[in-house]
Structure formats: C-alpha cells, structure tokens
C-alpha positions in Angstrom: -44.6 63.4 57.0 -40.9 63.5 57.6 -38.8 66.3 59.0 -35.3 67.2 58.1 -33.7 68.6 61.2 -30.5 70.5 60.4 -28.1 71.9 62.9 -25.3 74.2 61.7 -22.6 75.6 64.0 -20.8 78.7 62.7 -17.3 79.8 63.6 -17.4 82.3 66.4 -18.6 85.7 65.3 -20.0 84.6 61.9 -23.6 83.7 62.7 -25.0 87.3 62.6 -23.5 87.9 59.1 -24.9 84.6 57.9 -28.4 85.5 59.0 -28.1 88.9 57.4 -26.8 87.6 54.1 -29.2 84.6 54.0 -32.2 86.8 54.7 -31.3 89.2 51.9 -32.0 86.7 49.1 -31.0 83.0 49.6 -33.9 82.4 52.1 -36.3 83.3 49.3 -34.5 81.0 46.9 -34.6 78.1 49.3 -38.2 78.5 50.3 -39.1 78.7 46.5 -37.9 75.1 46.2 -38.5 73.6 49.7 -41.5 75.6 51.0 -41.6 77.4 54.3 -39.6 75.8 57.1 -41.3 74.4 60.1 -38.9 76.5 62.2 -35.7 78.5 61.8 -33.9 79.1 65.1 -30.7 80.1 66.7 -29.5 78.5 70.0 -29.8 80.7 73.0 -28.7 78.2 75.7 -26.7 75.2 74.5 -24.3 74.9 71.6 -23.7 78.6 70.9 -23.2 80.0 67.4 -25.7 77.3 66.1 -28.7 77.6 63.9 -31.3 74.9 63.8 -33.8 74.7 60.9 -36.5 72.2 60.2 -38.1 71.3 56.9 -41.2 69.2 56.4 -41.8 66.8 53.4 -44.4 64.3 52.4 -41.8 61.6 52.2 -38.1 61.0 51.3 -38.8 61.0 47.6 -40.3 64.5 47.8 -37.4 65.7 49.9 -34.9 64.4 47.3 -36.8 65.9 44.4 -37.1 69.4 46.0 -33.5 69.4 47.2 -32.2 68.3 43.8 -34.1 71.2 42.2 -32.6 73.6 44.7 -29.1 72.4 44.3 -29.5 72.9 40.5 -30.6 76.5 40.9 -27.8 79.0 39.8 -28.8 81.4 42.6 -28.4 78.7 45.2 -25.1 77.6 43.8 -23.8 81.2 44.0 -25.0 81.4 47.6 -23.2 78.2 48.6 -20.0 79.5 47.1 -20.3 82.8 48.8 -21.2 81.2 52.2 -18.4 78.6 52.1 -16.3 78.6 55.3 -19.0 80.0 57.6 -19.8 76.7 59.4 -17.5 74.6 61.6 -20.0 71.7 61.6 -23.2 70.8 59.8 -25.5 67.9 60.9 -28.9 66.7 59.9 -31.2 63.9 60.9 -34.4 62.7 59.2 -37.3 62.2 61.7 -40.9 61.2 61.5 -43.9 62.1 63.6 -44.7 59.9 66.6 -48.1 58.1 66.5 -49.9 60.7 68.6 -48.5 63.7 66.7 -49.9 66.1 65.5 -52.2 66.7 68.4 -55.1 69.1 68.7 -54.7 72.2 70.9 -51.0 72.8 70.2 -50.6 75.8 67.8 -47.3 76.5 66.1 -46.7 79.8 67.8 -45.1 82.2 67.6 -43.2 81.6 70.9 -40.5 83.7 72.5 -38.6 80.6 73.6 -38.6 76.9 72.4 -37.2 74.0 74.4 -35.5 71.6 72.0 -35.2 68.2 73.7 -33.4 65.2 72.2 -33.6 61.9 74.1 -31.8 58.7 73.2 -33.7 55.6 74.4 -32.0 52.4 75.4 -31.7 49.9 72.5 -35.0 48.1 71.9 -37.0 50.1 74.4 -38.5 52.7 72.2 -41.8 50.9 71.7 -42.1 50.4 75.4 -41.4 54.1 76.1 -43.9 55.3 73.5 -46.7 53.0 75.0 -46.0 54.3 78.5 -45.6 57.9 77.5 -48.8 58.0 75.4 -50.8 56.4 78.2 -49.3 58.2 81.2 -46.8 60.9 80.2 -48.4 62.8 77.4 -51.7 63.5 79.1 -49.9 65.3 82.0 -47.1 66.9 80.1 -49.2 68.3 77.3 -51.8 69.6 79.8 -49.3 71.5 82.0 -46.7 72.6 79.4 -49.0 73.1 76.5 -47.7 74.4 73.2 -46.0 71.3 71.9 -44.2 72.5 68.7 -43.4 69.0 67.4 -42.9 65.4 68.6 -40.8 63.2 66.4 -38.8 59.9 66.3 -35.6 59.0 64.5 -35.8 57.6 61.0 -32.4 58.3 59.3 -29.4 59.3 61.4 -29.0 58.5 65.1 -31.4 55.7 66.1 -33.7 55.2 69.1 -34.1 58.9 69.5 -37.1 61.2 70.1 -37.2 64.9 69.6 -39.8 67.1 71.2 -40.1 70.8 71.2 -42.2 73.0 73.6 -43.0 76.6 73.2 -43.0 79.2 75.9 -43.5 83.0 76.3 -40.1 83.3 77.9 -37.7 81.6 80.4 -39.9 82.5 83.3 -43.0 80.9 81.7 -40.9 77.8 81.1 -39.6 77.6 84.7 -43.1 78.0 86.1 -44.7 75.4 83.9 -41.9 72.8 84.3 -42.0 73.3 88.1 -45.7 72.6 88.1 -45.1 69.5 86.0 -42.3 68.2 88.3 -44.6 68.6 91.3 -47.5 66.7 89.7 -48.0 63.2 91.3 -49.1 61.8 87.9 -45.9 63.0 86.3 -43.7 61.8 89.2 -45.3 58.3 88.8 -44.6 58.4 85.0 -41.0 59.5 85.5 -40.2 56.7 87.9 -41.2 54.2 85.1 -39.7 56.1 82.2 -36.2 57.0 83.4 -34.9 53.4 83.3 -35.7 53.3 79.6 -33.6 56.4 78.7 -29.9 56.4 77.7 -29.2 60.1 77.3 -31.1 63.4 77.6 -30.1 66.7 75.9 -31.8 70.0 75.8 -31.2 73.4 74.1 -33.2 76.6 74.4 -33.7 78.2 71.0 -35.3 81.4 69.7 -36.5 82.4 66.2 -33.8 83.5 63.9 -33.9 87.3 63.4 -35.5 87.1 59.9 -38.0 84.2 60.6 -41.7 84.8 61.3 -43.6 81.6 62.1 
C-alpha cells in the first residue's frame, strides 16, 4: 500500500469555511472516487490554518486511475473552481508502509489528538535506523505509547524520511505516556544510538477535521 499525504495551508480565516463547504458535498464526491481517507485532520499545534489528509491506494497506478476519474467529474471540477484561492500552499508526498507496519494491537481510533511526526534521516542511514528501531525502539515505544496510527517511509517527494503518527486521548495523555517513555532505560539506550542517525525532527499535533469520523 502507498499513502498520499497532503498538507494544505489556508489563508488566515478561510479554513472553517473550507471545511463547511467541503463537507456539504465535495467530500462525498471525492470519497466516491478515492474511497474513505485514512485520516482528515486540522493542525492544532504546528503550522496553523493547515489541513492534513491521507489517502491509501494499492499502488501508484491505482492512485492515478482514481484521481484521473475524480478530476474528470463535473462536480469536482465545479468545486475546484469554487474553492480556488483558499490555500496559500499545497504539498503532498507519497509514502509506503515500513516493514513492520501494520502491526497488531494498534486500532485506528478515534483519538482526540494525533502526534504527526516527520523525521529526516541522514543520507544513507535509513536502513541502519530501521534495523535498530525495529529491534530496540519499536518494542518499547509501541508498548508505552500504544495507538500507532501509521508508520511510513518516503517514496516520492522528500527522501530519507519517516512519518509516524500516534493517537492519544488528549494532551495530558500524550504528556504522561511520553514522559514514561523518556524515563524508560531501554528507550534511553535506543535514543543514544538513534540520534546520530537523524538529520531533522518535526512534529505537529493534529485533530480530526470537524466533519470527519474515523
């Protein structure tokens, strides 16, 4: 499976109207062609006025065929014309599941808060990081944080990147779980080995868009 991760940042003040207009009809048109998204979120802490939506496909050919059908739909064309000018920036990246994902025991939600973490790994070090993480990091992190929403690696777009999403009841639940993980000796040992392999670490806290029910 591949995942199309799309991040759209609206001009200030326009995101609520976008959600209302999109939920009133265009969402149904899009899902008719693409299927239900893996998630449709808005950023709570991070790049404000941003919506992040994720769509799963069997492969790049299926993605292209479904998106071509959607782009040819008169209702979708009308929506694109109506919505023109809403967004200041639009970005997307194609990602694929890492070898150990999906994993048993990690339901899709719903969650009150999702931690969206994008890490860039030093050039040539991704296989080494995956080997280390699968053996030493994942057992501890998945046990303490629970609720992994997805774990992916870059395919098309920025390279040497991993995206992992973790669901929480709320910010307090996240703080408690992450504090427990940080204090765990096994996690501390893993971090000491993993940090030299990382180039950049980014995180945003996201919540479900008003109209989206996982």
